FIPAVO-855458 format. One record per residue: residue in three letters; y negated, z, x negated of N, C-alpha, C, O in turn. Coordinates in steps of 0.2 Angstrom, whole numbers, plus 5000, padded with zeros to 4 digits. Example, Ala and Ser with C-alpha at 12.3 -4.5 7.8 and 13.67 -1.06 7.14 Angstrom:
! residues 2
ALA502850394934502250394938501650394934501750424929 SER501150354936500550364932500050394936499450404933 
This chain:
! residues 619
MET489948955086489649005091489949075090490549085088 THR489449125090489749195089490049225095489749225100 ARG490649245094491049275100490849345101490849385096 PRO490749375107490549445108491149495106490949545105 PHE491749475107492249525106492349535098492549595097 PHE492249485094492349505087491949455082492149405080 ARG491349475081490949435077491149435070491149485067 ARG491249375067491449375060490949395055490349385057 PHE491149425050490649445045491049455039491649465039 ALA490749465033491049475027491349545026490949595027 ARG491949545025492349615025492249645018492149705018 ILE492349605013492349635006491649675005491149645006 GLY491649735002491049765000490749805006490249835004 ARG490949805012490649835017490949905019490849935025 TRP491449925015491849985018491450055017491650095020 ALA490950055013490550115013490250125020490250185022 VAL489950065022489650075029490150085034490050125039 ALA490750055033491250055039491550135039491650155044 ALA491650155033491850225033491450275036491650325039 CYS490750265035490250305038490350295046490250345050 ALA490450235048490450225055491050255058491050285064 PHE491650255054492250285057492050365057492250395063 ALA491750395052491650465053491150485059491250535062 ALA490650445059490150455065490450445072490250485076 SER491050405072491250385079491850435080492150425086 ALA492150475076492750505077492750555084492250585085 ALA493250545088493250585094493950615094494450595090 ALA494050665098494650705097495250665099495850685097 THR495150615103495750575106495750515102496250475104 ALA495350495097495350435094495850425089495950475085 GLN496150365088496550355082496350285079496150245083 PRO496250285073496250335068495750395069495350385073 SER495750445064495350505066494650495064494250525067 GLY494450445060493750445058493650475051493050475048 GLY494150495048494150525041493950595040493950635045 PRO493650615035493450575029494050545025494650585025 TYR494050485022494550455019494350455011493750455009 GLY494850455007494750455000494550514997494550565001 PRO494450514991494250584988493650614991493150584992 ILE493650674992493050714994492850764989493150794986 PRO492150754987491850794982492050874983491850894989 GLN492250904978492350974978492051014973491850984968 ARG492051074974491851124968492451174968492651214972 TYR492851154962493451194961493351254958493151254952 ALA493551314961493551374957494151374952494651344953 VAL494051414947494551424942495151454945495151504948 PRO495751424945496351444949496651514946496551524940 LYS496951554950497251614948497951594946498451594950 ALA498051584940498651564937498851604932498451644929 ALA499551604930499751644924499351634918499151684915 HIS499251574916498851554910498451494912498651454915 VAL497751504911497351444912497151414905496851454901 TYR497151354904496951324898496351274900496451234904 PHE495851284897495251244897495251194892495351204886 VAL495151124894495151074890494451034891494151034896 ALA494350994885493750954886493850894881494250894877 PRO493450834883493550774878493450794871493750754867 ASP492950844869492850854862493150924860492950954856 GLY493650944864494051004863494451004856494550944854 LYS494651054853494951064847495751074848495851124852 ALA496151044845496851054846497051124845497551144848 GLU496751144839496951214837496651274841496851324840 ALA496151254845495851304849496351334855496751294857 SER496251394857496651424862496651394869497051394872 GLY495951374870495851354877495851404882495851394888 ALA495751464880495751524885495151534888495051574893 SER494551494886493951504889493551444889493751394886 VAL493051434894492651374894492351364888492251304886 GLY492151414884491851404878492251384872492051374866 GLU492951384873493351374867493951324870494551344870 PRO493751264872494251214875494651184870494451174864 THR495251174872495751134868495751064870495351044875 THR496251024868496250954870496750954876497251004877 ILE496750904880497250894885497950884882498450914885 GLU498050854876498650844873498950914871499550924873 ALA498550954868498851014866499051064872499551094872 ALA498551064877498751104883499351074887499751124889 ILE499451014887500050984891500651014887501151024890 ALA500651014880501251034877501351114877501951134877 ARG500851154879500951224879501151254886501451304886 VAL500951214891500951244898501751254900502151224898 VAL501851304904502451324908502351324915501751334917 THR502851324919502751334926502351384928502351444926 GLY501851374933501351424935500751424932500251454934 ASP500651384926500051384923499551334926499751294930 ALA498951334923498451284926498051254920497951294915 ILE497851194920497451164915496751144919496851104924 VAL496251164917495551154920495151104915495051124909 MET494951054918494750994914493950994914493650994920 ARG493651004909492850984909492750914910493150874909 GLY492150904913491950834914491950784908491850814902 GLY491950724909491950674904492550624903492950634908 THR492550584898493050534897493550554892493350574887 TYR494150554894494750574890495050504889495450484893 ARG495050474883495350414881496050434878496150444872 THR496550444882497250464880497750434885497650404890 GLY498350444883498950424887499550454884499550484879 GLY500150434887500750454885500850534886501250554882 LEU500550564890500550634891501250654895501350624900 GLN501650694892502250714895502250784897502150824894 LEU502450794904502450854907503050864911503150824915 ASN503450924911503950934915503951004918504551024920 GLN503351024919503351094922502851094928502451044929 GLY502951134933502651134939501951174938501851234940 ILE501451134936500751164935500251134939500351084942 THR499651154938499051124942498551104936498451134931 ILE498351044938497851014933497250994938497350954943 GLN496651014936496051014941495451014937495451034931 PRO494850994940494250994936493951064936494151114939 TYR493451074931493051134931492451124936492051084935 LEU492451174941491951174946491851104949492351074951 ASP491251074948491151004951491050954946490750904947 GLU491350964940491350914935491850854936492250864940 THR491750804933492150744934492550724928492250684924 PRO493150744927493550714922493850654923494150634929 VAL493850604918494150534919494550524913494350524908 LEU495250514915495750494910495750414910495850384915 LYS495550384904495550314903496050294898496250324893 GLY496450234899496950204895496650154890497050114888 THR496050144890495750094885495350134879495250194880 ARG495250094874494750114869494150064869494250004872 VAL493650084866493050044865493149994860493250014854 ALA493049924861493049874856492349864853491949844857 THR492249874847491549864844491549814838490949794837 ASP492049794835492049754829492249684832492849664832 TRP491749644833491849574836491549524831491049534827 GLN491949464831491749414826491449354831491849334835 ALA490849324830490649274834490949204831490949194825 LEU491149164836491449104835491049044838490649064842 PRO491148984837490748934840490948934848491448954850 ASN490448894851490548884859490648954863491048954868 ASN490148994861490149064865490749094866490949114871 VAL491149104860491749144860491649194855491449184849 TRP491949254857491949314852492649334851493049334856 ARG492849364845493549384844493549454841493149464836 THR494049494842494249554839494949564837495349534841 LYS495149594832495849614831495949674835495549724835 TRP496549674838496749734842497549754841497949714841 GLU497649814840498249844837498749854843499349844843 THR498449884849498849904854498849854860498449854864 LEU499349804860499449754864500149764868500549794866 PHE500149744875500649754879500949684882500849674888 PRO501249644878501549584881502049604885502449654884 ALA502249554890502749564895502949504898502649454898 GLN503549504902503749444905503949464912503949524914 PRO503949414917504149434924504849464924505249444919 MET505049504929505749524930506249474931506049414932 GLY506849484929507349434929507449404936507749344937 TRP507349444942507349414948506849364950506849334956 TRP506249364946505749314948506049244947506349224943 GLN505849204952506149134952505649084949505149054953 PRO505649064943505249024940505148954942504648914943 ASP505748924945505748854948505348854954505048804955 ARG505248904958504848914964504148934962503648904965 GLU504048984958503449014957503048994951502449004950 GLY503348964946503048944940502448904940502048904936 ALA502448864945501848814946501248854949500748834949 LEU501348914952500848954955500649014951500049024952 THR501049044947500849094943500949084936501549084934 PRO500449084931500549074924500849134921500649184923 LEU501249124916501649174913501149234910501349294910 HIS500649214908500149254904499949314909499649364907 ARG499949304916499749354921500249414921500049464923 PHE500849404918501249454918501149504912501449554912 ASN500749484907500649534902500249584904499849584909 ASN500249644901499949704904499249724901498949774903 ASP499049684896498349704893497849694898497849644902 MET497249734898496649724902496049724897496049764893 VAL495549694899494949694896494349704901494349674906 PHE493949754899493349764904492649754900492649784895 VAL492249724904491549724901491049754906490949734911 ASP490749814903490349854908490649874914490349874919 GLY491349894913491749914919492049864923492449874928 GLU491849794922492149744926492749714923492749704917 ALA493249714927493949684924493849604923493649574928 LEU494049584917494149514916494749484918495249524919 GLN494849424919495449394921495749354915495449324912 SER496449364915496749334909496749254909496749224915 ALA496749224904496749154903497249124898497549164894 GLY497449064899498049034895497849014888498249004884 TRP497249004888496948984881496148994881495849004886 VAL495848994875495149004874494748964879494248984881 GLY494948904879494548854883494448864890494048834893 GLU494848904893494848914900494548974902494548994908 MET494449024898494249094900493549094903493449134907 GLY493049054900492349064903492149134902492349164897 SER491549154905491249214904491649274908491449334907 LYS492049254912492449314916493149314914493549354918 GLY493349284909494049284907494149314900493649324896 TYR494749324898494949344891495549304889495949284894 TYR495749294883496349264880496549314875496149334871 ILE497249314874497549354869498049314865498449284868 ASP497949314859498449274854498849334851498749374847 TYR499449344855499949394853500249384846500349434843 ALA500349324844500649314837500149344832500349374827 LYS499449334832499049364827498649424829498249454825 GLY498749454835498449514838497749504839497349554837 HIS497449444841496749434842496649434850496949404854 VAL496049464852495849464859495149424859494749444855 TYR495149374863494549334864494149344870494449354876 ILE493549344870493149344876492549294876492449274871 GLY492249274882491749224882491149254884490649214887 VAL490949314883490349344884490149384878490549414875 ASN489449374876489249414870489249484871488949514876 PRO489649524867489749594868489149634865489149694867 ALA488649604862488149644860487749684866487649654871 GLY487749744865487349784870487849804877487549824881 LYS488449784876488949794882489449844880489649844874 LEU489749874885490349914884490949874885491049854891 VAL491349854880491949824880492549864879492549894874 GLU492949874884493549914883494149874884494249824888 ILE494649884880495349854880495849904880495849954877 THR496449894884496949944885497249964878497349924874 ALA497450024878497750054872498350104874498650124870 HIS498350114881498950154883499250124889498850094893 ASP499950124890500250094896500350154901500650134906 ILE500250214900500350264905499850324903499750334897 ALA499650364909499250424908499750484907499850514902 LEU500150494913500550554914501250534916501350504921 HIS501650554912502350544913502750614914502650654910 ARG503050614920503350674922504150664921504450644926 PRO504450674915505150664914505550724918505350774920 SER506150704920506650754923507150784918507650804919 ARG506950774911507350794906506850834901506250844902 PRO507150874896506750914891506250874888506350824885 VAL505650904887505050884883504750944880504750994884 HIS504450944875504050994872504451064871504251114872 GLY505151054870505551114870505751144876505951204876 LYS505551114882505651154888506051104893505951044893 ALA506551134896506951104901506451094908506051134909 SER506651044911506251024917506451084922506951104923 ASP505851104926505951154931506051124938506051164943 ARG506051054938506151024945505651024949505651014955 LYS505051054947504451064952503951004950503750994944 GLY503650974955503150924953502450954952502351014954 PRO502050924948501350944947500950944953501050904957 THR500350984952499850974957499250944953498950974949 LEU498950894956498450854953497850854958497950824963 ARG497250874956496650874960496050854957495950874951 GLY495650814960495050794958494950754951494450754948 ILE495450724949495450684943495450614944495750584949 THR495150574940495250504940495650474934495550494928 PHE496050424936496450394931496350314931496350294937 THR496150284926495950214926496050184920496150204914 GLN496150114920496250064915496850074911496850074905 TYR497450084914498050094910498450034911498550004917 ALA498750014906499249954906499849984909500150034907 TYR500149944913500749964917500650014923500649984928 ARG500650074922500550124927500150184924500150204918 ALA499850224929499450284927499950344927499950384923 ILE500350354932500850404933501550384935501650334938 ASP502050414932502750404933503150464933503150504929 ILE503350474939503750534941504550514941504750474945 GLU504850544936505550514935506050544941505850604944 GLY506650514942507150544946507750554941507650584936 LYS508350534943508950544938508850494933509050504927 LYS508650434934508550384929507950384925507450394928 PRO508050384918507350384914506950324916507150274918 SER506250344915505750294916505950234912506150234906 THR505750174914505950114911505350074907504850094909 LEU505550034903505049984900504849934906505149924911 VAL504349904904504049854909504549794910504549764915 SER504949784905505449724906506049744910506449704911 GLU506149814912506749834915506549844923505949864924 GLU507049844927506949864934506849934935507249984933 PRO506249954937506050024938506350064944506250124945 THR506550024949506650054956507450064957507550094963 ASP507850054953508550064954508750134953509150154948 ASP508550174957508650244957508650274964508050304966 PRO509150284967509850264965510050194965509650154967 VAL510650184963510950114963511450114968511950144967 GLY511450074973511850064978511850124983511450164982 PRO512150114989512150164994512250234992512650244988 SER511750284994511750354991511650394997511150385001 PRO512050454998511850505003511150535001510950544995 GLU510750555006510150585005510150645000509650654996 SER510650685000510750744996510850724989510850774985 GLU510950664987511150644980510550614976510550594971 HIS509950604980509350584976508750614979508750644984 GLY508250614975507550644976507450714975507050744977 LYS507950744971507950814970507750834963507750894961 GLU507650784958507550804951506850834951506750874946 VAL506350804954505650834954505450844961505350784965 VAL505250894964505150914971504450944971504250984968 GLY504050914976503450944978502750924974502350964974 THR502750864971502150834968501650834973501750804979 LEU501050844971500450844976499850814972499650834966 LEU499550754975498950724973498450734978498550714984 GLU497850764976497350774981496650754978496550784973 ASN496250714982495650694979495650664972495250674968 VAL496150624971496350594965496150514966496250484971 THR495850484960495750414960496150384955496150404949 ILE496450334957496850294952496650214953496750194958 SER496450184948496150114948496350074942496450104937 HIS496350014943496349964937496949984933496949994927 CYS497549984936498149984932498549914933498549884938 SER498749894927498949824927499649804931499749744933 ARG500049854933500549844937500549884944500349864949 VAL500649954943500649994949500150054947500050074941 ALA499950094952499550154951500050204949499950244944 GLY500650214952501150264950501750254953501850224959 TYR502350264950502950274952503150344954503050384950 PHE503250354961503350424963504050434966504250404971 ARG504350484962505050494965505050574966504750614962 GLY505450594971505550664972505350684979504850654982 ASP505750724982505550744989504950784989504750814985 LYS504650794996504050834997503450814993503050854992 LEU503450744992502850724988502250714994502350694999 VAL501650734992501050734996500550694992500350714986 ILE500250644995499650614992499150614997499250575003 ARG498550644996498050655002497350644999497250664993 ASN496950615003496250605002496150574994495750604991 SER496550524993496450494986496350424987496350394993 LEU496050394982495850314982496350284976496350304971 VAL496650234979497050184974496850114975496750094980 SER496550094969496250024970496349984964496450004958 ASP496349914965496349864959496949874955496949884949 THR497549864958498149864955498449794956498149744959 SER499049774953499349714953499949704957499949654962 THR500449744956501049724960501149774966501349754972 GLU501049844965500949894970500449944968500249944962 GLY500249974973499750034972500250094971500450114966 ILE500350124977500850184978501550164978501650124983 TYR501950184974502650164974503150224975503250254970 VAL503350234981503850294982504550264982504750214985 ILE504950304978505650274977506150334978506050384975 GLY506650324983507150364984506950434985507250484982 SER506550444990506250514991506150524998506150485002 SER506250595000506250615007505650665009505450695004 ASP505450665015504950715017504250705014504050755011 VAL504050645013503450625010502850615015502950595020 LEU502250635013501650625017501150595013500950615008 LEU500850535016500350505013499750505019499850475024 GLU499250535017498750545023498050545020497850565015 ARG497550505024496850505023496650475016496150495013 ASN497150425014496950395008496650325009496650305015 ILE496250305004496050235004496450194999496450214993 VAL496750145001497150094997496950024998496949995003 ARG496650004992496249934993496449894987496549914981 ARG496349824988496349774982496949784978496949794972 ASN497549774981498149764977498249694975498049644979 ASN498649674970498849604968498149574966498049514968 VAL497749604962497149574960497249514956496749474955 GLU497849504953497949444948498249394952498449334949 ARG498449404959498649354963499349324961499549264961 LEU499749374958500449354956500849334963500749354968 THR501249284962501649254967502449274965502549274960 GLY502849274971503549294970503649364967504249374965 TYR503249404968503349474966503349524972503349584971 TYR503249504978503349544984502849604984503049654984 PRO502149584983501649644982501549684988501649654994 SER501449744987501249784993500849844991500949874985 ALA500249854994499849914992500249974992500050014988 VAL500649994997501050044997501850024998501949985002 LYS502250044993502950024994503350084994503350124990 ILE503750085000504250145001504950115000505150075005 PHE505250134995505850094993506450134992506450194990 ASN507050104993507650124991507850194994507950244990 GLN508050195000508350245003507950315004508150365002 SER507350305005506850355007506850375014506950335018 HIS506850445015506950465022506350505024506050545020 ARG506150495030505550535034504950525030504650585028 VAL504750465028504150465024503550455030503650405034 VAL503050495030502550485035501950455032501650485027 VAL501650405035501050375032500550385038500550345043 ARG500050425037499650445043498950445041498650475036 ASP498550405045497850405045497550385038497150425035 ASN497750325036497450305030497050235031497150205037 LEU496650215026496350155027496650105021496750125015 VAL496950055024497250005019496949945020496949905026 ILE496549925015496049865016495949825010496249835005 GLU495649765011495449715006496149695002496149704996 GLN496649675006497249655003497449585005497949575008 PRO497049535003497149465005497849435002498049385004 TYR497949464996498549434993499149484992499549484988 SER499149534997499649584996499749615003499349605008 ASN500449635004500549675010500249735010500049765005 GLY500249775016499949835017500449895015500449915009 VAL500849915019501349965018502049945020502149915026 TRP502449945015503149905016503649955014503749985009 TRP504049975020504750005019505249955017505349905021 ASP505549965012506049905009506649935007506649985002 VAL507249925010507849935007508150005009507950055005 GLY508550015014508850075016508550135018508750195017 ASN507950125020507450185022507650205029507950165033 HIS507550275031507650295037507150335040506750375037 ASP506950325046506550375050505850375048505550435047 GLY505550325046504850325044504350335050504550325056 VAL503750355048503250365053502650335050502350345045 PHE502350285054501650255053501250265058501250225063 VAL500750305058500350325064499550335061499450355056 ASP499150315066498450325065498050295060497550315058 ASN498350235057498050205051497650145053497750115059 HIS497150135049496750065050496950025044496850035039 VAL497149965046497449915041497049845043497049825048 GLU496749825037496349765038496449715032496349745026 GLY496449655034496449605028497049605024496949595018 THR497649615027498249605023498649545024498549515029 MET499249535021499749485023500149515029500149485034 ALA500449565028500849605033500549675033500649705028 GLY500249695038499949765038500449825037500449865033 VAL501049825041501549865040502249825040502249775045 PHE502649835036503249785035503849835034503849885030 PHE504349825038504949865038505549825037505749785042 GLU505949825032506449785030507049815028507049865024 ILE507649795031508349815029508349895029508549925025 SER508049925035508049995036508150015043508249965047 LYS508250075044508350105051507850155053507750205050 GLY507550145059507150195062506450195059506350225054 LEU505950175063505250175061504850185068504950145072 THR504350225068503850235073503250215071502950235066 VAL502950165074502250135073501850145079501950115084 ALA501350195078500950215084500250225083500150255077 GLY499750215087499150235086498750205081498250225078 ASN498950145078498650115073498150055075498250025080 VAL497650035071497249985072497349935066497249945061 PHE497549865068497649815063497149765065497049735070 VAL496749745060496249695060496349635055496349655049 ASN496349575057496349515053496849515048496749505042 ASN497449535050498049525045498449465047498449445053 GLN498749435042499149375043499749395048499849355053 GLN499949455047500449485052500249555053500149595048 GLY500149585059499949655060500549695058500549745054 ALA501149675061501749715059502349665058502349615062 ARG502749675054503349635053503949675052503949725048 ILE504449665057505049705056505649655055505749605059 LEU505949665049506449615047507149645045507149695041 ASN507649615048508349635046508449715047508749745043 SER508049745052508049815053508349835060508449795064 ALA508349905061508549925067508149985069507850025065 GLY508049985076507650045079506950055077506750115076 ALA506550005076505850005075505550005082505649965086 LYS505050065083504750075089503950065088503750105085 LEU503650015092502950005091502650025098502749995103 HIS502250075098501950105104501150115103500950135098 HIS500750085107500050095108499750085101499350125099 ASN499750025099499350005093498949945096499049915101 THR498349935092497849885093497949835088497849845082 PHE498049775090498149715085497649665086497549635091 VAL497149665082496549615082496649555077496649565071 ASN496749495080496949445075497449455071497449445065 SER498049485073498549515069499249505073499449555076 PRO499549445073500149435077500649485074500649515069 VAL501149495078501749535077502349495076502549445080 LEU502749505071503449465070503949515069503949555065 ILE504449505073505149545073505649495072505749455077 ASP506049495066506549445065507149465061507149525058 ARG507649425061508249445058508549375055508449325058 ASN508949375050509249315048509949335045510249395047 GLU510349295042510949305040511049345033511649355031 ARG510549365030510649405024511049465025510949505030 SER511549475020512049525021512249545014511949525009 ALA512749595014512949625007513249575003513449594997 GLN513449515005513849475001513449414998513049385002 GLY513449414992513049354989512349364989511949304989 ASP512049414990511349424990510949414984511249444978 HIS510349394984509949384977509849444974509849454968 PHE509749504978509649564975510249614975510149674975 GLY510849584976511449624975511549674980511649654986 TRP511549734979511749794983511249804989511349844993 HIS510649784988510049804993510249795000510149845004 PRO510549745003510749745010511249795012511349805018 GLN511649815007512149865009511849935012512149975015 THR511249945010510950005012510650005019510350055021 GLY510649945022510349945029510749925034511349915032 PRO510549905040511049885045511249815044510949775041 ASP511949805046512249735045511949685050511549705054 VAL512149625049511849575053511849585061511449575064 HIS512449615063512549625070512249695073512249715078 GLU511949735068511649795070510849795070510549845071 ARG510549735069509849735069509549725076509349675078 VAL509549785079509349785086509049855087508949895083 GLY508849865094508549925096507849935095507549995095 HIS507449885095506749885094506349895100506649875106 VAL505849925100505449945106504649915105504449935099 PHE504449875109503749855109503349875115503449835120 GLU502949925116502749955122502049975121501850015117 GLY501649955126500949985127500449965121499950005120 ASN500549905118500149885113499649835116499749805121 LEU499049835112498549785114498449735109498349745103 LEU498549665111498549615106497949565108497949535113 VAL497449555103496849525105496749465099496849485094 ALA496649405101496549355096496049305098495849295104 ASP495649275093495149225094495449155092496049155091 ALA495049105091495349045090495649035083495948985081 SER495549085078495749085072496549095071496849075067 VAL496849125077497549135077497849075081497749065086 LYS498349045077498748995080499449015081499649055077 GLY499748995086500349015088500449085092499949105094 PRO501049105093501149165097500849225094500749235088 LEU500649275099500449335097501049385095500949435092 LEU501549375099502149415098502749365097502949325101 ARG503149375091503649335089504349375088504349415084 PHE504849355092505549375090505849315088505949265091 GLU506149315082506349255079507049275075507149325073 GLN507449225075508149235072508349175067508149115069 GLY508649185062508749135057509349085060509749105064 PRO509249015058509648965062510448975060510848955064 LYS510549005054511249015052511649075057512249075057 THR511249105060511549155065511549135072511849165077 CYS511349075073511249045080511949045083512449015080 GLY512049065089512749065092513149115090513749125093 LYS513049155084513449205082513249275083513649325084 VAL512549285083512249345085511849335091511249305090 MET512049365097511649355103511449415106511049405111 GLN511549475103511249535106510449535105510249515100 PRO510049545110509349545109509149595104509449645103 MET508649575100508349625095508049685098508049735095 SER507749675104507349725107507649755113507949725117 GLN507649825114507849855120507349865125507449875131 ARG506649865123506149865128505549825125505349835120 VAL505249785130504649755128504249755135504449725140 ASP503749805135503449815142502749845141502649875136 GLY502349835146501649865146501149845141500649885140 ASN501249785138500849765133500249725136500349685141 VAL499649725133499149685135498949625130498849645124 TYR498949565132498849515128498149475130498049465136 VAL497749465125497049435126496949385122496949395116 ARG496849325124496549265121495849255123495749245129 MET495449255118494749255119494449185122494849135121 GLU493949185125493649115127493649065122493349075116 GLY493949005123493948955118494548965113494548915109 ALA494949015114495449025109496048975110496348955105 ILE496148945116496648905117496348835118495948815122 GLU496548795113496348725113496848675116497448685115 GLY496648625120497048585123497448615129497148655132 THR498048605130498448635135498748705133498748715127 LYS498848745138499148815136499748805132499848855128 ALA500148755133500748755129500648745122501148755118 SER500048715120499948705113499848775109499848775103 GLN499748825113499648895110500048945114499848985118 PRO500748945112501148985116500949065114500749075109 LEU501149105119500949175119501549215115501349255111 ILE502149195117502749235114503249185112503349135115 SER503549205107504149165104504749215105504649275103 TRP505349195107505849235109506549205106506649145107 ALA506949255103507649235101508049305102507749355101 PRO508749295103509049235104509049205111509049245116 VAL509149145112509249115118509849065117509949035112 ALA510149045123510648995123510348925121509748905123 GLY510648885117510448815115510448805107510648855104 ALA510348745105510448725098510048765093510248785088 ALA509448785095508948815091508948895091508748925087 CYS509248915097509248995098508549015099508449085099 GLN508048975100507348995100506948965105507048905106 THR506448995108506048965113505348995113505349055111 THR504848965116504248995117504048995124504248965128 PHE503549045126503249055132502449055132502149085128 ALA502149015137501449005137501149065140500549085139 GLY501549105144501249155148501849205150502349195148 LEU501649265153502049315155502549295161503149315161 ASP502349255165502749235171503349205169503949215171 ASP503249155164503849115162504249155158504849155158 PHE503949205154504349255150504849295154505349305153 ARG504549325159504849365164505449335167506049355168 GLU505349275169505849235173506449215168507049215170 ALA506349205162506849185157507249245154507749235153 VAL506849295154507149355150507049415155506549445155 PRO507549425159507549485164507349555161507649565155 GLY506949585164506749655162506149665157505949715156 VAL505849605155505349615150504649615154504549585159 GLU504149645151503449645153503349655161502949615163 ALA503749705164503549715171502849735172502549725177 ARG502649775167501949805168501449765163500849795162 GLY501649715160501249685155500649645158500749625164 LYS500149625154499549585157499349535151499349545146 PHE499249475154498949425149498349395152498249375158 PHE497749395148497149375149497049315145496949315139 SER496949255148496849195145496149175145495849175151 ASP495849145140495149125140494649175142494249165147 TYR494749235139494449295142493649295140493549275134 ARG493249315144492549315143492249385143492449425146 GLY491849395138491549455137491749495131492249475128 ALA491549555131491749595125492349635127492349665132 VAL492849635122493449685123493349745120493449805122 PHE492949745114492849815110492149835110491749795111 ARG492049895109491449925109490949895103490449875105 SER491149895097490749865092491249855086491249895081 PRO491549795085491949775080491549775073491749795068 GLU490849765074490449765068490449825064490349835058 LEU490449885068490449955066491249975066491350035065 ARG491649935066492349955066492549995072492950045071 ARG492249985078492350025084492749985089492549945092 PHE493450005089493849965092494149995099494649985101 GLU493750045101493850065108493650015113493249965111 LEU493950015119493849965124493149965126492850025128 ALA492749915127492149915130492149925137491749955140 ARG492749895140492849915147493649895148493949865144 VAL493849925153494549915155494649855158494449845164 PRO495049805156495149745159495449755166495849805167 GLU495349705170495549715177496349725178496649685175 GLY496549775182497249785183497649815178498249835179 VAL497349835172497649875167497649945168497149975170 GLN498249975168498250045170498550085164498950055160 PRO498450155163498750195158499550195159499850185165 LEU499850195154500650195154500850265151500550295147 PRO501450285154501750345151501950335143502150285141 VAL501850385140501950385132502550435131502450495133 PRO503050405127503550455126503350515123502950515119 ALA503750575124503550635122503550645114503050675111 GLU503950605111504050615104503450575100503150595095 VAL503150525104502550485101501950525102501550525098 ARG501950555108501350605109501250655104500750675102 LYS501850685102501850735097501650715091501250745087 LEU501850655089501650625082500850605082500550615077 LEU500550585088499850565088499450625090498850615090 GLY499750685092499350735095498950725102498450755103 TRP499250675105498950665112499250715117499850725117 ARG498850735121498950785126499150755133499650785136 GLU498850705135498950675141499650635141499850605136 ALA499950635147500650605147500550525147501150495146 SER499950495149499950425149499350405145498850445144 HIS499250345143498750315139498650245140499150205142 LEU498050215140497950145141498250105135498350135130 PRO498450045136498750005131498250005125497650005126 GLY498550005119498150005113498150075110498350125113 ALA497750085104497750145100497150185103497250245102 LEU496650155106496050195107495850195114496150155118 PRO495450245116495250255123494850195125494650185131 
């Protein structure tokens, strides 16, 4: 039976329609804003720079590049520029990579043309073999292994090792999936014999565009001398450019540590607890605007350095991470579309569409679409981060929509979470405050365990965050949680590892109040006890954990919680205006639900003028 509150439909491929619906429905008080999201077509005037170099796919390296009619190559221009210069790119495909730049310059299109940097070459010399198999010799191959911390005993049966190689093959723009031998590749796969340097495909290449990776990076921004120039410590400005089909990553902004090979740990920068003043200063002020990065075999980019801004960009079809921010402060990610991470379905690699990692401070993730992530987390603050902000985002179809781990201070407000395994997860952290979010089929988990700085699998990581007894101070207030029969178990979970039972008894949360919980008609099968509403820890007893079927039992057992909360069981009728068009405003206000005071600091982040607001993100 079709339920009126949330009619199921196929999510993949409908985001062009959904984005239009967002834009059409935007109101001054609505969260998220309604866009526009992702790259916005622009007509770029030639910048007023000290020197402007024009480049083209057919430019000549010896040309001056001083005019549109005399373009040079992108490689030659990158070698010549100094701080304050600009590179203007004519439209077309640039099959290039390994570009090294350490100057604060601008790179942008010429007028409304479309420059595309590709990390592949076209494969044209194919040999037909029996059984619908074709083979070519290929010189630029990128074999790789999983990182040393990958656990083969646990994950080896789930992820074949060939998936960790970084080569990619595309047929008419469609990415093929790697296979372990010729016999399993079929028409949608490829196999590589690394010993002999052969690439095999199972589709006739005649009349098709077949591309195979030839470069493992597009743009590398070292923090050390290149092209005879010392680093100016200024990040580049990149506008209106597409980077695609690169093995490993498209962009790498260095910190103190040189960029690593794929076999080395890329994120240990800094190593161990580090004052904010000691990292993020090597390259400051990188800007990406209206940029597209797609089909990179590991990440779209490693971004290090304070005052990074990524705005109105599209990051799509990556494997382990999309945007990876490391050891950086005062970062802004806004109005981007981040979709389809972990396309190879790697397990044991902790994938996330956006990873904010290793002692980053004041990273703001505002008004983005994070979508189509069934095998990936959404946005993950991991290890020693401080004072993050996650507001006004729409997150749909992820493992965990927002994940905050081993860190201190996060505000999550005004977001809409739809069909996530977990809408929000707060793990081994302190001071996470979740205000006025809408969770649709997206339970919330706040938990802690015994993980500490002693004997940890990842060494120094837990040293950068709160210790076991400090994982407290969370707030969960004014949120709307709605679930249909597909959601089993509690909508809100506070959980604690058994090894801390009886040892850590301070509540994780300082406030849980004013939330509205809705289970739709038919969502509770059997007795109410079979579908608990809330899980809570710690409590006295052998397990330190208990569940509550409703708010009355919860209030009685845990003094001070949900004095203003409401629970609607077996709710009939529409909750939202139109889920089909991604309209998650309330269709009507449920009986007895009243606006709640919103803390001033949250109102400031959301741009809300009124002192109170109904539970949830939207009017």
